[in-house]
C-alpha positions as a Markdown table, in Angstrom:
| # | Residue | x | y | z |
|---|---|---|---|---|
| 1 | Met | -12.2 | 6.2 | -17.0 |
| 2 | Phe | -10.4 | 4.4 | -19.8 |
| 3 | Ala | -10.4 | 7.7 | -21.9 |
| 4 | Val | -10.4 | 6.8 | -25.6 |
| 5 | Val | -10.0 | 2.6 | -25.5 |
| 6 | Pro | -13.5 | 1.2 | -26.4 |
| 7 | Lys | -14.5 | -1.3 | -23.6 |
| 8 | Leu | -14.6 | -4.2 | -26.2 |
| 9 | Glu | -11.1 | -3.5 | -27.1 |
| 10 | Ile | -10.1 | -3.6 | -23.2 |
| 11 | Gln | -12.3 | -6.7 | -22.8 |
| 12 | Gln | -10.2 | -8.4 | -25.5 |
| 13 | Gln | -7.2 | -7.2 | -24.3 |
| 14 | Leu | -7.7 | -8.5 | -20.8 |
| 15 | Asp | -9.0 | -11.9 | -21.9 |
| 16 | His | -5.7 | -12.0 | -24.4 |
| 17 | Met | -3.8 | -11.3 | -21.2 |
| 18 | Leu | -5.5 | -13.6 | -18.6 |
| 19 | Asn | -4.6 | -16.5 | -21.5 |
| 20 | Ser | -0.6 | -15.3 | -21.5 |
| 21 | Asn | 2.3 | -17.3 | -20.2 |
| 22 | Thr | 2.5 | -14.7 | -17.6 |
| 23 | Phe | -1.2 | -14.9 | -16.1 |
| 24 | Gln | -2.2 | -18.1 | -16.9 |
| 25 | Arg | -0.7 | -20.0 | -14.0 |
| 26 | Ala | -0.6 | -16.8 | -11.4 |
| 27 | Ile | -4.4 | -17.6 | -10.1 |
| 28 | Val | -4.5 | -14.8 | -7.4 |
| 29 | Arg | -2.8 | -12.3 | -10.0 |
| 30 | Lys | -5.1 | -13.2 | -12.6 |
| 31 | Ala | -7.9 | -13.1 | -10.3 |
| 32 | Leu | -7.0 | -9.4 | -9.3 |
| 33 | Leu | -6.7 | -8.5 | -12.4 |
| 34 | Lys | -9.9 | -9.4 | -13.5 |
| 35 | Tyr | -11.7 | -8.2 | -10.7 |
| 36 | Leu | -10.2 | -4.8 | -11.0 |
| 37 | Val | -10.5 | -4.4 | -14.9 |
| 38 | Gly | -14.2 | -5.5 | -14.5 |
| 39 | Lys | -15.1 | -3.0 | -11.5 |
| 40 | Thr | -13.7 | -0.2 | -13.7 |
| 41 | Leu | -15.3 | -1.4 | -16.7 |
| 42 | Gln | -18.3 | -0.8 | -14.7 |
| 43 | Asp | -17.5 | 2.8 | -13.4 |
| 44 | Lys | -16.7 | 1.2 | -9.9 |
| 45 | Glu | -13.9 | 1.7 | -7.6 |
| 46 | Pro | -13.6 | -1.2 | -4.9 |
| 47 | Glu | -13.0 | -0.6 | -1.8 |
| 48 | Glu | -10.4 | -2.8 | 0.4 |
| 49 | Trp | -13.0 | -4.7 | 2.2 |
| 50 | Glu | -14.5 | -5.8 | -1.0 |
| 51 | Ile | -11.3 | -6.8 | -2.7 |
| 52 | Thr | -10.5 | -8.6 | 0.9 |
| 53 | Lys | -14.0 | -10.6 | 0.4 |
| 54 | Asp | -14.6 | -10.8 | -3.8 |
| 55 | Val | -11.0 | -11.8 | -4.8 |
| 56 | Phe | -8.9 | -13.5 | -1.5 |
| 57 | Asn | -12.5 | -14.7 | 0.0 |
| 58 | Glu | -11.6 | -13.5 | 3.4 |
| 59 | Glu | -13.0 | -11.7 | 6.3 |
| 60 | Trp | -12.1 | -7.9 | 5.9 |
| 61 | Val | -9.9 | -6.6 | 9.4 |
| 62 | Tyr | -10.0 | -3.0 | 9.5 |
| 63 | Gly | -6.4 | -1.7 | 9.6 |
| 64 | Gln | -5.0 | -4.6 | 7.8 |
| 65 | Ser | -4.4 | -3.3 | 4.2 |
| 66 | Glu | -1.0 | -4.9 | 3.6 |
| 67 | Lys | -2.0 | -8.0 | 1.5 |
| 68 | Ile | -4.1 | -5.8 | -0.8 |
| 69 | Arg | -1.3 | -3.2 | -1.3 |
| 70 | Val | 1.4 | -5.8 | -1.8 |
| 71 | Ser | -0.9 | -7.7 | -3.9 |
| 72 | Ile | -1.1 | -5.0 | -6.5 |
| 73 | Leu | 2.3 | -4.2 | -6.4 |
| 74 | Arg | 2.8 | -7.8 | -7.4 |
| 75 | Leu | 0.5 | -7.2 | -10.3 |
| 76 | Asn | 1.8 | -3.9 | -11.7 |
| 77 | Ala | 5.2 | -5.9 | -11.8 |
| 78 | Ala | 3.4 | -9.0 | -13.6 |
| 79 | Leu | 2.0 | -6.4 | -15.8 |
| 80 | Arg | 5.6 | -4.8 | -16.5 |
| 81 | Lys | 7.1 | -8.6 | -17.3 |
| 82 | Tyr | 3.9 | -9.1 | -19.7 |
| 83 | Tyr | 4.4 | -6.0 | -21.5 |
| 84 | Leu | 7.9 | -6.7 | -21.8 |
| 85 | Gly | 7.4 | -10.3 | -23.0 |
| 86 | Asp | 4.6 | -11.7 | -24.3 |
| 87 | Gly | 2.3 | -8.4 | -25.0 |
| 88 | Lys | 5.4 | -6.3 | -26.4 |
| 89 | Thr | 3.4 | -5.8 | -29.6 |
| 90 | Asp | 0.0 | -4.8 | -28.0 |
| 91 | Ser | -1.6 | -1.9 | -29.0 |
| 92 | Val | -3.5 | -1.6 | -25.6 |
| 93 | Ile | -1.6 | -0.7 | -22.4 |
| 94 | Ile | -3.4 | -1.8 | -19.2 |
| 95 | Arg | -2.0 | -0.6 | -15.6 |
| 96 | Ile | -3.4 | -0.2 | -12.2 |
| 97 | Glu | -3.8 | 2.7 | -10.1 |
| 98 | Val | -4.6 | 2.5 | -6.5 |
| 99 | Arg | -7.9 | -0.1 | -6.8 |
| 100 | Arg | -8.6 | 1.2 | -10.4 |
| 101 | Ala | -7.7 | -0.3 | -14.1 |
| 102 | Ile | -5.9 | 2.1 | -16.6 |
| 103 | Ala | -6.3 | 1.4 | -20.1 |
| 104 | Glu | -4.4 | 3.8 | -22.9 |
| 105 | Tyr | -3.0 | 3.0 | -26.5 |
| 106 | Arg | 0.2 | 3.6 | -26.1 |
| 107 | Ile | 3.5 | 2.5 | -28.1 |
| 108 | Pro | 4.9 | -0.1 | -25.7 |
| 109 | Ala | 8.3 | 0.4 | -26.5 |
| 110 | Thr | 8.0 | 3.9 | -25.5 |
| 111 | Ile | 6.3 | 2.9 | -22.5 |
| 112 | Ile | 8.8 | 0.6 | -21.1 |
| 113 | Ala | 12.1 | 2.0 | -21.9 |
| 114 | Pro | 13.1 | 5.0 | -20.2 |
| 115 | Gln | 15.3 | 7.6 | -21.5 |
| 116 | Arg | 18.8 | 7.8 | -19.7 |
| 117 | Thr | 22.2 | 9.6 | -19.5 |
| 118 | Arg | 25.3 | 8.3 | -20.5 |
| 119 | Ile | 26.5 | 7.6 | -17.2 |
| 120 | Phe | 23.6 | 5.1 | -16.3 |
| 121 | Asp | 23.7 | 3.2 | -19.4 |
| 122 | Phe | 24.7 | 0.0 | -17.5 |
| 123 | Leu | 22.2 | 0.2 | -14.2 |
| 124 | Ser | 20.5 | -3.2 | -13.9 |
| 125 | Ala | 16.4 | -3.7 | -14.3 |
| 126 | Ala | 16.6 | -3.0 | -10.1 |
| 127 | His | 16.6 | 0.5 | -10.2 |
| 128 | Glu | 13.7 | 0.4 | -13.1 |
| 129 | Asp | 11.6 | -2.4 | -11.2 |
| 130 | Phe | 11.7 | 0.1 | -7.8 |
| 131 | Phe | 10.2 | 3.1 | -9.9 |
| 132 | Ile | 8.0 | 1.3 | -12.2 |
| 133 | Thr | 6.4 | -1.4 | -10.5 |
| 134 | Asp | 4.2 | 1.4 | -9.0 |
| 135 | Gly | 3.2 | 2.0 | -12.8 |
| 136 | Ala | 3.4 | 1.1 | -16.4 |
| 137 | Ala | 6.6 | 3.5 | -17.1 |
| 138 | Leu | 9.3 | 5.1 | -15.5 |
| 139 | His | 8.1 | 8.9 | -14.6 |
| 140 | Cys | 9.5 | 12.0 | -12.8 |
| 141 | Val | 8.5 | 11.3 | -9.0 |
| 142 | Val | 7.3 | 15.0 | -8.9 |
| 143 | Thr | 5.7 | 16.1 | -11.8 |
| 144 | Gly | 4.6 | 12.4 | -13.0 |
| 145 | Gln | 5.9 | 13.1 | -16.8 |
| 146 | His | 7.2 | 10.7 | -18.6 |
| 147 | Glu | 9.3 | 12.5 | -21.6 |
| 148 | Asp | 12.5 | 13.3 | -20.8 |
| 149 | Val | 13.3 | 11.4 | -17.9 |
| 150 | Ser | 16.4 | 10.1 | -16.4 |
| 151 | Trp | 17.9 | 9.3 | -13.5 |
| 152 | His | 19.1 | 11.6 | -10.6 |
| 153 | Pro | 21.8 | 11.1 | -8.1 |
| 154 | Leu | 20.8 | 12.4 | -4.8 |
| 155 | Asp | 24.1 | 12.8 | -3.5 |
| 156 | Gly | 25.3 | 14.5 | -6.2 |
| 157 | Asp | 27.7 | 11.5 | -6.9 |
| 158 | Gln | 27.4 | 10.2 | -10.7 |
| 159 | Arg | 29.3 | 7.1 | -9.3 |
| 160 | Asn | 27.1 | 6.4 | -6.6 |
| 161 | Val | 24.5 | 3.9 | -8.5 |
| 162 | Asn | 22.9 | 2.2 | -5.1 |
| 163 | Leu | 19.6 | 1.4 | -5.5 |
| 164 | Gly | 17.8 | 4.4 | -3.2 |
| 165 | Asn | 20.5 | 6.8 | -4.2 |
| 166 | Leu | 18.6 | 7.4 | -7.6 |
| 167 | Val | 15.5 | 8.6 | -8.4 |
| 168 | Pro | 14.2 | 9.5 | -11.7 |
| 169 | Leu | 13.3 | 13.1 | -12.6 |
| 170 | Cys | 12.4 | 15.3 | -15.9 |
| 171 | Gly | 14.6 | 17.5 | -17.4 |
| 172 | Asn | 13.6 | 20.7 | -16.1 |
| 173 | Leu | 14.1 | 19.7 | -12.8 |
| 174 | Arg | 17.3 | 18.0 | -12.9 |
| 175 | Ser | 19.2 | 21.3 | -15.4 |
| 176 | His | 17.8 | 23.2 | -11.9 |
| 177 | Ile | 19.0 | 21.2 | -9.6 |
| 178 | Lys | 22.7 | 21.2 | -11.3 |
| 179 | Gly | 22.1 | 25.2 | -11.8 |
| 180 | Val | 22.3 | 25.5 | -8.3 |
| 181 | Glu | 24.9 | 23.7 | -7.6 |
| 182 | Arg | 27.0 | 25.3 | -10.2 |
| 183 | Lys | 26.0 | 28.7 | -8.6 |
| 184 | Arg | 24.3 | 29.8 | -12.0 |
| 185 | Arg | 20.5 | 29.3 | -10.4 |
| 186 | Lys | 20.3 | 31.0 | -7.0 |
| 187 | Thr | 16.3 | 29.9 | -6.6 |
| 188 | Met | 14.4 | 26.4 | -6.9 |
| 189 | Pro | 11.4 | 26.0 | -8.9 |
| 190 | Pro | 8.2 | 25.3 | -6.3 |
| 191 | Gly | 8.3 | 21.1 | -7.2 |
| 192 | Leu | 11.8 | 21.5 | -5.3 |
| 193 | Asp | 10.8 | 22.6 | -2.3 |
| 194 | Pro | 11.2 | 20.4 | 0.6 |
| 195 | Lys | 8.0 | 21.6 | 2.4 |
| 196 | Ala | 6.3 | 20.9 | -0.6 |
| 197 | Leu | 7.7 | 17.6 | -1.6 |
| 198 | Ser | 7.6 | 15.9 | 2.2 |
| 199 | Glu | 4.5 | 17.4 | 3.0 |
| 200 | Lys | 2.4 | 17.6 | 0.5 |
| 201 | Ile | 3.6 | 15.7 | -2.6 |
| 202 | Ala | 5.1 | 12.4 | -1.3 |
| 203 | Pro | 2.0 | 11.8 | 1.0 |
| 204 | Lys | -0.2 | 12.1 | -1.6 |
| 205 | His | 1.8 | 9.3 | -3.4 |
| 206 | Phe | 1.5 | 7.2 | -0.4 |
| 207 | Arg | -1.9 | 7.7 | -0.1 |
| 208 | Glu | -2.2 | 6.4 | -4.0 |
| 209 | Trp | 0.1 | 3.3 | -3.0 |
| 210 | Arg | 2.6 | 5.0 | -5.1 |
| 211 | Val | 5.2 | 3.9 | -2.4 |
| 212 | Ala | 8.3 | 4.2 | -4.3 |
| 213 | Asp | 7.6 | 8.0 | -5.5 |
| 214 | Ala | 6.9 | 8.5 | -1.8 |
| 215 | Tyr | 10.5 | 7.5 | -1.1 |
| 216 | Gly | 11.7 | 9.6 | -4.1 |
| 217 | Cys | 10.1 | 12.6 | -2.9 |
| 218 | Ala | 10.8 | 12.4 | 0.5 |
| 219 | Met | 14.8 | 11.9 | -0.1 |
| 220 | Leu | 14.5 | 14.4 | -2.3 |
| 221 | Ala | 13.4 | 16.7 | 0.2 |
| 222 | Phe | 15.9 | 15.8 | 2.6 |
| 223 | Tyr | 18.7 | 16.6 | 0.4 |
| 224 | Met | 16.8 | 19.7 | -1.1 |
| 225 | Gly | 17.0 | 21.1 | 2.7 |
| 226 | Arg | 20.5 | 20.9 | 2.8 |
| 227 | Pro | 23.5 | 23.0 | 1.4 |
| 228 | Pro | 23.7 | 24.4 | -1.4 |
| 229 | Phe | 20.0 | 23.8 | -2.0 |
| 230 | Gly | 18.6 | 24.8 | 1.0 |
| 231 | Asn | 19.0 | 25.8 | 4.8 |
| 232 | Glu | 16.8 | 23.9 | 7.5 |
| 233 | Ser | 17.6 | 23.2 | 10.4 |
| 234 | Val | 19.1 | 19.8 | 12.0 |
| 235 | Asn | 15.8 | 18.7 | 13.6 |
| 236 | Gln | 13.8 | 19.5 | 10.1 |
| 237 | Gln | 16.0 | 16.9 | 8.1 |
| 238 | Ile | 15.7 | 14.3 | 10.6 |
| 239 | Leu | 12.0 | 14.7 | 10.3 |
| 240 | Arg | 12.6 | 14.0 | 6.6 |
| 241 | Leu | 14.9 | 11.6 | 6.7 |
| 242 | Cys | 12.1 | 9.9 | 9.1 |
| 243 | Asp | 9.7 | 10.4 | 6.3 |
| 244 | Ala | 11.9 | 8.6 | 4.0 |
| 245 | Ile | 12.6 | 5.8 | 6.2 |
| 246 | His | 9.1 | 5.2 | 6.8 |
| 247 | Tyr | 8.2 | 4.8 | 2.6 |
| 248 | Ala | 11.3 | 2.3 | 2.3 |
| 249 | Arg | 9.9 | 0.4 | 5.0 |
| 250 | His | 6.6 | 0.1 | 3.3 |
| 251 | Arg | 8.9 | -1.2 | 0.2 |
| 252 | Phe | 10.1 | -4.5 | 1.3 |
| 253 | Ile | 13.2 | -4.4 | -0.1 |
| 254 | Glu | 16.3 | -5.4 | 2.5 |
| 255 | Pro | 19.3 | -3.9 | 0.0 |
| 256 | Leu | 17.0 | -0.3 | 0.5 |
| 257 | Ile | 16.8 | -0.2 | 4.4 |
| 258 | His | 20.7 | -0.9 | 4.6 |
| 259 | Gln | 21.3 | 2.2 | 2.0 |
| 260 | Ile | 19.7 | 4.3 | 4.2 |
| 261 | Leu | 21.1 | 3.0 | 7.6 |
| 262 | Gln | 24.6 | 2.9 | 6.2 |
| 263 | Asn | 25.2 | 5.4 | 4.0 |
| 264 | Ile | 22.8 | 8.3 | 4.6 |
| 265 | Ala | 21.2 | 8.3 | 8.2 |
| 266 | Leu | 24.5 | 7.2 | 9.9 |
| 267 | Pro | 27.1 | 9.9 | 8.4 |
| 268 | Phe | 24.0 | 12.6 | 9.2 |
| 269 | Leu | 23.4 | 11.7 | 12.5 |
| 270 | Ile | 26.6 | 11.1 | 14.0 |
| 271 | Arg | 27.6 | 14.6 | 13.9 |
| 272 | Ile | 24.8 | 15.6 | 15.4 |
| 273 | Glu | 25.2 | 17.0 | 18.9 |
| 274 | Ser | 21.8 | 17.3 | 20.3 |
| 275 | Ile | 18.0 | 16.4 | 18.8 |
| 276 | Asp | 14.8 | 18.2 | 20.1 |
| 277 | Pro | 12.0 | 16.4 | 21.4 |
| 278 | Val | 9.7 | 16.6 | 18.2 |
| 279 | Ala | 12.2 | 15.1 | 15.8 |
| 280 | Ala | 13.4 | 12.5 | 18.9 |
| 281 | Leu | 10.4 | 10.9 | 19.0 |
| 282 | Arg | 9.9 | 10.6 | 15.2 |
| 283 | Leu | 13.3 | 9.2 | 14.9 |
| 284 | Ser | 12.8 | 6.9 | 17.8 |
| 285 | Leu | 9.5 | 5.7 | 16.4 |
| 286 | Gln | 11.2 | 4.4 | 13.1 |
| 287 | Leu | 14.1 | 3.1 | 14.8 |
| 288 | Thr | 11.7 | 0.6 | 17.2 |
| 289 | Ala | 9.7 | -0.5 | 13.7 |
| 290 | Leu | 13.0 | -1.0 | 12.3 |
| 291 | Leu | 14.9 | -3.1 | 15.0 |
| 292 | Glu | 11.5 | -4.9 | 15.9 |
| 293 | Glu | 11.5 | -5.8 | 11.9 |
| 294 | Ala | 15.1 | -6.9 | 12.1 |
| 295 | Cys | 13.8 | -9.2 | 15.1 |
| 296 | Tyr | 16.1 | -7.6 | 17.8 |
| 297 | Tyr | 13.0 | -7.4 | 20.2 |
| 298 | Lys | 15.0 | -6.1 | 23.5 |
| 299 | Asp | 16.4 | -3.1 | 21.6 |
| 300 | Ala | 13.2 | -2.5 | 19.8 |
| 301 | Gln | 11.7 | -2.4 | 23.5 |
| 302 | Asp | 14.6 | 0.2 | 24.5 |
| 303 | Ala | 13.9 | 2.5 | 21.4 |
| 304 | Leu | 10.1 | 2.7 | 22.6 |
| 305 | Lys | 11.0 | 3.6 | 25.9 |
| 306 | Leu | 13.2 | 6.2 | 24.4 |
| 307 | Ala | 10.1 | 7.3 | 22.7 |
| 308 | Thr | 8.1 | 7.6 | 26.0 |
| 309 | His | 11.3 | 10.1 | 27.2 |
| 310 | Ala | 11.0 | 12.1 | 23.9 |
| 311 | Glu | 6.9 | 12.6 | 24.1 |
| 312 | Ala | 7.5 | 13.7 | 27.8 |
| 313 | Gly | 9.9 | 17.0 | 26.5 |
| 314 | Ser | 13.4 | 15.1 | 26.5 |
| 315 | Arg | 15.8 | 15.4 | 23.9 |
| 316 | Leu | 17.7 | 12.3 | 22.7 |
| 317 | Pro | 20.8 | 11.1 | 23.3 |
| 318 | Pro | 22.8 | 11.0 | 20.4 |
| 319 | Ile | 25.2 | 8.0 | 21.6 |
| 320 | Thr | 21.9 | 6.1 | 22.0 |
| 321 | Val | 20.7 | 6.8 | 18.6 |
| 322 | His | 24.3 | 5.8 | 16.8 |
| 323 | Arg | 24.1 | 2.5 | 19.3 |
| 324 | Met | 20.7 | 1.7 | 17.5 |
| 325 | Leu | 21.5 | 2.7 | 14.4 |
| 326 | Leu | 24.4 | 0.7 | 14.6 |
| 327 | Arg | 22.7 | -2.4 | 15.4 |
| 328 | Cys | 19.9 | -1.9 | 12.7 |
| 329 | Cys | 22.7 | -1.6 | 10.1 |
| 330 | Glu | 23.8 | -5.3 | 11.5 |
| 331 | Gly | 20.1 | -6.6 | 11.1 |
| 332 | Arg | 18.7 | -8.7 | 8.6 |
| 333 | Phe | 15.2 | -7.8 | 7.3 |
| 334 | Asn | 14.0 | -10.8 | 5.5 |
| 335 | Tyr | 10.7 | -9.1 | 4.3 |
| 336 | Lys | 10.2 | -11.9 | 1.6 |
| 337 | Gln | 9.7 | -14.5 | 4.2 |
| 338 | Arg | 8.2 | -12.4 | 6.6 |
| 339 | Leu | 5.6 | -10.7 | 4.3 |
| 340 | Thr | 4.7 | -14.5 | 3.0 |
| 341 | Gln | 4.1 | -15.6 | 6.7 |
| 342 | Gln | 2.0 | -12.6 | 7.6 |
| 343 | Leu | 0.3 | -12.3 | 4.4 |
| 344 | Lys | -0.2 | -15.7 | 3.6 |
| 345 | Leu | 1.0 | -15.3 | 0.0 |
| 346 | Ser | 2.5 | -18.8 | -0.3 |
| 347 | Leu | 0.0 | -19.5 | -2.9 |
| 348 | Ile | 1.3 | -17.1 | -5.5 |
| 349 | Pro | 3.8 | -18.3 | -7.8 |
């Protein structure tokens, strides 16, 4: 489970980390890290109900895994903070994937600092944090490799550095995309096929709790299905967009939601004259969730009624979609406050 790193060295590294400034007062993160590393040293991967019982000392309720998901995301963020600060000279790197601990010998500076193009040298740490909290290092969302990784603007605009428009891709995939844009290449590699990205790679990331990677693949699938890369139908593109919205909602970042709604969904959907029932059902369900999360409960009920009509085979009136999207754009998605209330994480420093 830990490859070439001996268990004794892993235990020593764990003890060193738990006594550091990063984890000393973070009671829950400290307990979760110790528990996951301990279980992995025993070659075990704990189930969600075990983590709920052993770490949080609570009763497990089926289907309520958000607390564990968010806690592990925050733990990975704390690990990255540790390796940027107290642990920048450590030779053993510990990270969490799903419910397993991974330990490797690496050079910390190589892991933390991604390769960048000159255009993106001024990017804030928010873009890196968005993807790196799902793992120990910036990596390509499609291939998972760490070498020659840089930011790719999904809409092709090098000046658009909004959170959600940039995804980390390896050099091979970036060169293929540029080649098609400049009409030097006619075909795309299998890794950039919209169907594979949306139906295989993104769901796999999401099942393994790499939510940012899932979002990146879903958005990539949306753009790869449009000219000049692909020629998917409008309704198929709507399904791709719904996948991206679904993953973004699970990332709990308000600016990301507004970026998708205002700069991607609204300009795209405002040009559509009709939506078929399958795409209408998916879209109305996502709108229902967004409106509920923005505390627009009356509008959420209206969106749910649209979903009922779509399930019965009715087409979705575009003007109603535009109205609900505009309503979502006005909303405030205070995820931090909602998570604190719903998941009872107020004790975490």
